[in-house]
N, C-alpha and C positions, 0 to 999 in steps of 0.2 A: 201465653204463660205467662206467670209473675214472678222477675228472678230471685234467686234466690242471696241472693253475693251483698252481703252486707256493704249501705251506703258507706260515701268518706264521712269520717265524723273527726269533729274537735277530739284534741284528747281530754281526757276526764277532767273537770276542773278540780283539783286539789284543795277544798275545804278542809278548816285545818279544827280537825277534830282532838284538839286539845294535846294536853301532853305527850299523847304518843306519838300523834305527827311531828310533834318539837322536839322530840328525842329522836325519829329515823334520821332526819331533818341534822340533828346536831351530830348524830352519828356516821352521817354520808360527809359534811364539814370535814370532822377529826380528820377522818381516813385521809381527806385529800388534805389535810395541813399539818399533819405529821412528818414527811417529807418535807414539805417547805421549814418547818422548824428544827429539822435537825441537819437541814444544808446551812441553813441561815446561820445557826450555830455553831456549826464544824469549820465552816469556812469564810476569811474574808471574801469582800466583792470583788469578782472579775471582771478581766477584761479585756476583748476579743481585738485584741490586738491595736494598733496605731488608728483601728477604724472607727475602735468606740471612741477615744481621746476626739478622734474627729467628728464625731455626732455630737459628741457632747459639750466641751471645751475649744475646741476651733473657729474659726472663723465661722459663721454658720450661713454668709450667701457667697456664690452660689453653690458651695457643694454639699450642704446642708436641704438644698431645698429640691435640687435637679440629677441627683448622684443619690446620696443618702437618705432622701427625701423628707420632707417635716413630719410625716407621724410623732418618728419618736429622737429626733433634732429635736423640733423645736419644745415638746411633749414632756421629754425625757429631761432639758435641759431647762420648763419649768417650773417642774416637782425639784429638783435640784435646789433653785433660787429660794422656794416657801422652806425645805429642807434648813438652808444656808442662814435663811432669815430668822427665820423661828428659835436657830439653834444661837443667832449672833445675841439675838434680842435678849433670850434666856442670863446668855454671859451677860449684859452689861455694857455691851459693846456699841451698842446701837444697829440699824440697818447698813449692811456693806453694801458697798462699790459692787451696784449689778451691771453686765453689758452682756448682750444675745452671743457676741463675739468674743466673748473677757468671761468665760462659766467661772463664778470663784468656786472651784475644787476643794470641798473639806467635807471628811469623812462626816458629815452630820447629814452635810446634801445628797453625800453620794449612799448611805446607806437611805435615806428619806427612800430614796430610788426604788433603795433593791426592796424594802420593805413593799412597795405600790406594785414592783410587779410581783412577787411572791403574792399578792391579794387577788389583784388581775389574775392573773395563773388561775387560784383556788377558785373564786368564784364563777372562773370561766366554767372550768371542768364540772362542778356545781351542777352549774346549768345544763352543760350537755348529757350528764346522767342524767337529772331528774327528765330531758326533752327524751331521750333516748327507750325511754321502758317507764313504764305505769309502775310497779312492783316492785318492793323496797328490795325482796332479796337480791333480783338481776340490779337495781339501781347498787346497793353495797357490793355485787359482785362486780360492775361497772367500776365504781371508785377505787375498789381493791385496783384491777389493771392501770387502771392512771395513776394512782399511790407508788406502781411499780415501774413506773417508767424514768430512770431517774434524771434524764437527760432535762426532761420541760423542766426540772426544780434544781438546773444548773446554770441551765442559761435565765431561770427567772433571777439567780443571784450572781448576774454576771450583765457588766455595762451591753450593749448590743443593740441592734435594732429587732433583734429572734426576741430578745422580753416579751415584746409587744403584739408580736409577726404571729408568735405560737398561741399564744391565748383565742387570738383572732380570728385564726383557722380553727380553734373548736367553734367558735362561736358563730362561726356564720354557717358549719355542716349542721351544726344543731335548732337554726334558725331558719337554714334551708329545709330540715325536716317540716320543721315545723308548716310551715308555707303547703309542702306540698303533701300533707294529711288531713289540714285542715277544709272543715266544708266550706265554709265562708272565709273567705281570702279578705282581707278588710284593710284600709292604708294604711292602717299602723305599724302592720305586720309587714306589709313592704318597705314602709321605709325604714324602717330600722333593716331591717335588709342589706337594703342601699346603703344606709348611716353605715353597715360592717362591713361590706363590701370598699365601703369609698373609703374608710380605717385603714380594709387592709392594703390597698391600692396608694394608700398615700405611705405607708410602712415599707413594704418588698416591692419594686416593681414586680416580679411575679407572683406575685398575691393575685395579680388583676385574671389571671389565670385561672383563679377560684370561681367569677362570675359566669364560667361554662357551669359549674356543677348541676345546677338545679336544671339549666335548660337540655342536656344530655340525657337527664332523666327523663325529663318531657318529650321527648325528643319522639319515644314509640310507645305510651303511651296516647302521645297524638297522632302518631300513624296508624293504629288501631283504630281511635277513633273514627278518622277520617277512612278507614276501608270500611266497617261496618255503619255506615252511617243512613243504609238505605236499607240495613234492617232493623232499626231501633223502632221500638213496641210504643202504641200512641199512647202508653202512660207517662213515656222519655220526653219530654220536652228539650225543644232545640237549645234553649241556652243548658242547663247541666248534658245533653250527648257529648258537647262541646268541650267540658271540660279543662278538661287536659290540653288541647289546643291556643283556647283560650289563654291558660295560664303558662304553654311556653313561649307567647310574644311576649306576655306582659312579663316576664323573666328574661327573655332577651334583649327587652329595651331597658329594664334596670340594670342587666348586666353592663348596658355599653356606657348606661347614662354615669354610671359610678366609675369610669373608665373615665371615660371624657372628662367628670367631673375634675377626677383627680387632675389630670392635665390643665386643665385651668386653673385648678387652687394654687398649681407649682409658676403658670403664666402671669396669675395676677400677685405672688408671692416676690418673682423675679420684677417684675414690674413695679412693686414697693420698695426695693430694696437696690431698686435703678441697676438691675444686673440680666445679661442679656439670655430668656431661652434660649434650652437648646438639646440635645438628648445627649446620654454620657455611656450609652450602649458601645461606640466603639470604643474607645479604654477598659470596659468590661471582656470586650471578645479578643483585646489587643493578648492581652491574658493566656485565651485558649490558642493561642500560634507558639505557646510552649512546643505544640509537634513539631517545629521546626529544627527543634536543640539536636533532635536525635535523625534527622536525616543526613543521604549523602551528600554532600557540599556541592558537588552538580547541579544536584534534583532540586534542592535548596535556595541555589542561584537561580536556578530555573522560572521554581515558582515565585520569589520575590522580586524578577524581571518581568514576569507576565503582567504583575499588580502593579507595577510602577510606570509599565509603559500604558495599561488603560485608562490609569490615574492620571498621569501627565502633569506630576505636579512634584517642584524642582525638592522641596522642604520632603515630599514623604519619599525621593527618590534615595536622597543621601540619610536619609533616617535606615532607612533599607538596606542601604550598603555598607552602613555604622553596622548595623545588627548582622550582616552576615560576615563581615572579616571579624568580628568579636566573637561569634559561633565557629567561625574556623579556626581560631586561635586557640580552642578549646577554651575559652571562655562563661561560667554559667550562664545560663537562662536568668534573667530579669524581670519582673513581670513590668516593671512600669521602666524598662529601658528604649521603648520608643515613644514614648511621651516626652521622658528627661531629654531624649537626643530633642527629638520635636522642637520644643521650650528653648534648649541651647542654640537652634539654628535658627528659630526668631528670632532671639537677644541679640547674636549677632548680626543679625540682617539691619539691628537698629528697632524691630517693637522694645519696647521698653515696658511696656504698663503692661501690668504679670494680667492684670484682666481681659487685657485684647489680647495677651498671648495664649492662655488657658481657651479664650470663645475659638480662638483660630485650633488648637490641637484637637481640641474636641468635635468639630469641623470635620478635619484630616482623618482624625480616627474612626469616626462614622464613616464615611466613604471607603476608609480602607475595610470594614467590619461589611458594607454593603457588598462590597466588591469578592471579597472571600465566601461570604454564601451564595450567592448567586455563580459563582467560579464552576463550585462541583467538584473543587481537588480533590483528587478520590485518599490521598494522605489523608484529610482535615476531614470528610465524611467516612475512613474508620475509623481514627481517634475517639468520635463524634459517637459511633456504634460503641466501639469497647466502651465508651463508657456509659452509658444508656444501659446495657446488656450487667455491666458489671454493677449499679446504683442501686438495687435490690438485695443486694446481698448484706448490703451494710445493717451492722448489729444496732442495739443502743450502747454500744461499749464504745464503737465508730463512733457515735454520735456526739458521745458522753465529752470525750478528750479531749475535740479544740478547745474547748476555753480554758483549760490548765493551760496548754498548751500554750497556748496565744496569752495568757497573762507573760505567764516564762520572758516568750520573747519581750512583750513590750518593756518589761522589767532591765534588759539587756539592752533597750535604746533610751533609758532615762537620762545618761551621760551628756544627751544633746539638751543644747536650750532650751528648745521650744516645748519638752515636758518637762522643763524642772518644776511646775506645781504638781504633777503627781507623785514627785519624790515625797512626802511629808505622810502621804497616805499613809491608811493603818492598811491596804494590801500592798506594798511592797518595801513594808518592814520586815522582807523574809531572804532570808539568800537566795542565788541564783539556782535555779532547780528546783527548790521549793515543792510548787504547784505538779509538777509530773509527779515528782512521788508521794503525793497527797492520794492522788487521784491514782497511784497505784495501789493503794495503804486503805481505800475503800472499797468495804465489800456493797456496797449498795449501787455503788456507778457501776459494776460489773454484773448486773443482773441479767441474766438468757443472754449471754453474750456470744454465745455459738448460734444463735437462733436470725436469719435474718428475716427484714421484712420482707420479703418478697410470700415470707409462709402465712402473713396474714392478707395479703391476695387472695394468694390459691387458698385460702380458705375461704373469704367471700362469696368468689366466684362458685366456689365449690357446691355451698351453701344457695346462690340464686339459684343455681341451675335445679337445687332439689324443689327448691320452691315453686320454681318455674314448672317441672316436670307433674307436682303435686298438682296446681293447678290443669294443668293441662286432660289430667285424668278424672279429674273432678272430685278433687277430695280436697282441696281447698282452693275456693273461688274470691277470696275477697280483696277487692280494689286496693283496698288501706295496704295491705302487705306485697300486694304486687308492684305497686308504686314504690314499695320499702326498698323491695327485689334492684328495682332498677335503679333508687339513689343509692344504697351502697355499690352497684354496678359503676354508677356513674365517678362516684368517691376515686375508685380503681382508676377510671379513665381519666379525670383529674393530671391523679400524682402521677399518672405516666405521662402525659401532655406536657407535667411542671418537672417533671427529672428531662423528657427530650432537650426543651427548651433551656434548664441548666447548662446540657451537655452541648448545646450547641452556641451559648453562649459566652460560654467563662472557663476557669479550669476545676477537674474534678477533685472534690476536695466533701467533706462527710456532711458538714454543717450546713452546707447548701441542699440538702434534702431533706431536709429537718420537716417542713411540710408537704414531703410525699410518703414518710413514714407516718405523720397526723391520719392521713387523707385514707390512709391501708388500716391503721387500727378503726379509725372513727367508721369505716365502710366494714370491717367484720364487727365491730360489734352493734353496727346498726343488723346485720345479717343473722347476727346470733338469734340476738331481743324476738326477730321477726319470726326465727325458726322454732325457739323455745314458745313464742307465743301461739304458733300456729299445731304442735307439738301439744299443750297442757288443753287450747280449746276441741282438740281429738280425743283426746285422751276425758276431758268434762263431757262431749257427746259421748262418748261408750259408756260413761258410768250410770250415766242418765239415760240410754239404752237399757241396758243393765237392770235399772231401777226399776223401770219400765212391766220390764218383764215380768221378773220379781213379783211387781205389784197385779198383774195377769196373771202367774199360774195362782197367787196367793186366794183369786177369787176364784 
């Protein structure tokens, strides 16, 4: 019996249909660009606290390679260089002094980077809109949904890695859907997907988990193929029968290769700049130890004592003792306390070279992180679980507020000599508290402030269940729809994995969960697109049956 399921197919080729097609694409671009223009003209460039300064203006190696990563730290500096050079030449001042560790901070360079970030975001969203759906009305709806996501445009107007990371999440998800639904998976699509994963992994460490998206979606499809392999008809050859299984293996290799290549790039850059390569995960996790502040003195002392005894490192023991005394005296927790204390201890011991000290500190903090994660300490696990449960309840407003707050905070630090280059920039020509006040007055950033991102995940799962139910009862057996439903669910799963990884590794802050919101949103839009397509196909089929019946009756 011949299967009536529609085979996998490439998305329709969008041939240029003259003025109408260009007009539709222009409408989409205009819809996605209006928020960028509004934010750009309303706000000066925002800065994501001192991290933003370190990413584009401070010493590049080693922090810009192994901690903040070179995707933004190098790319952002080069764009600022370009803007500064053009402005200097136009002003008749010649080419300015350029140094990768002493970026010339000018308004021209900073605004050039901001414009580049807005363009990157708009074009990425445009690609996602065109990929998620073939029909213009749905594309226009999705463009409006993206345009009503204010935090995307706020971070595009902010100096910080999120400005590159956010568009890459949308590009990866859209490109992954192209790879999943295509009839013929050619090398070009695979290499483009690999390049996007590599760029994302070199922008934020947590983005490495995006490599799991396609593999998770293909896993149930491959399992279904293997279970049904003995029931294949003669008309189905072995190659097409194992389509999902082969693609699962391909994208597992692609994902792991992208992660491995990102590490290799970091190692190569460290070699070029003559700095030792290592992970800085321990420093990030040390911020998560803030839960120790609220523990009773006796319990906190016991926890720190167990870690000290296991590591048997006198520098760690002395740093822990100092931390415990500080908290016992009622002093507030400081995220960099352990790092700064170890630096002080090593310097006192005679290790004067900063590069050697930072290398040793990172190694010691990594050992502490490993010990904490493997200890299964109940208080640590409780705070991780609590953060994980609360994270899906962040709303758009929660995600949009940090750039304003952090720019104000950075302005309070300008009296320190290292931030002298920031003082003349347009961003810092306002009174303290200006940006928080502006945030409160802009209605756009408060859209849907009572709707948590959990709602999108729930809607995605509900639609996927409906699509699965329709397939089971034989109403819809389209393999592309089935693959899309699993891909939508995989984006929810990856989002939850990203959230859990963040909760395990660092403190609880809204801006860290931006990829989670993006994945939930993309999963929801894909599920809506699939459900709408299924509904339209059923309505079209019903209409055709009615027309045929009317024709029979007439004859």
